[in-house]
C-alpha positions, 0 to 999 in steps of 0.5 A: 781450194780457195781462189786467188784474189788475183783471179777474183779481180779478173773476174770481176772485171771479166765477168758479167754480172749474172756470171761471177757468183758462179764463173768463180764457184766453178774456180773453186771446185776445179779439178787441179789438186794431184797433177803435179803443176800449181794449181794456181797457174791451171785456175790462172790459165782456165780463168783468162782460155774461157775468154771472159764465158762461162761456158769455155769456163766451164770447157777449161775445168772440164779438160782439167779433168783430161788432160790441163796441158791443154789448158795451159795453152790455150791459158799462156799460148798465142798462134801468130800464124800457125805457131804457138808462141808462149806468150804470158806466163801464167804462174804469175798473176793475173793482171785486170 
């Protein structure tokens, strides 16, 4: 899958120079088809949840193959106290 421009910009801004190409390659091969969710949303969630870490990105991409809902929670929700609170809509483009 082609990585959307906003995700490319996000990777360029958040990942080290050494990790950018690998991060984009991993995202382009992420298992995002067939879940009934927007593939772009799933890529955005994995990228955001990674926090700029290639190891974390690998983890979230592998998690997409198991349960995409966990990746959405990691990308779109923040923990406030003991509660998960919806904090961002990653159906919308990532902001750099």
